[in-house]
N, C-alpha and C positions, 0 to 999 in steps of 0.2 A: 564496460555496460553494464555491471552487477555494481563492481568497485570504481569509486573516482581512479583516473588516471592525472596526465598531465593536460590532456586534453578534454576529458569530461570533468565537471564541476562537480563537486560535492552533493548538490541539490538537482544534478541531473542525471546521477548513477540512480540504478532501481534499489539500491540500500537508502540512499536520501528520500526516493519516491517512497520509499516503504516507512519509514520514519514519519513521515507528513501523512500517511493512510495511517500510521497507529495514532497519532497525535490526531487525527480528528474521529476515532472510533471507542466514543466514549462509554458506548454499553453496545449490547446486541444490534447489530442492523443488516438489512438487505443490500444485497451486494448493488441494488440499484441506486437505492438511498445512500450507503457512502460514496457512490460513482456521483450524485448531484452535489453533496457535500465538498465533494475536490476536484469536480470539472473546472471549478474557475479558479484553481493552485496554478500558476504558473508553471511551476516545474514537475507538475504530473502530466500536463501537455494533452495526450492523447490515451483514448481507452485502452488501446493497446500497453500502454506502458503502465497504464492502472493494472490490469489484470496480470504483466510481467511482475510487477512489485507486489501482489496480492499472493501470485503462485509461490515465488520468492520466501515471503514471510511463513505461507501454510507450510515448505518445504522445513524451513529451519523452525517451524514449530512457537511459533511469535502468534498465529490465530489459527483458529479451528474454522470448520462447521456444523452448527447444534440447532434443528431443526429448522433449516433452509437459511438460516442467519450465520452472519460472522462473528465472531465474539474472539476477544483476545486471551490465550491461555497466561494462566497465573504461571509465574516465572518467581 
């Protein structure tokens, strides 16, 4: 579910959804604003997958929350 496998393609694994999320996060955004951008992406699918991918990105330090906005962290 997190990483691609024989049965889960890369774009449907959470790491792939996270990559899509990061590609649409051009600047600080609200959760609802980012969801509105991503809801039409076929590999994101549901809000649940969006939240799981967001949690994964937060846990690995790729995104952070500042003043109620999601921001990319410097890497």
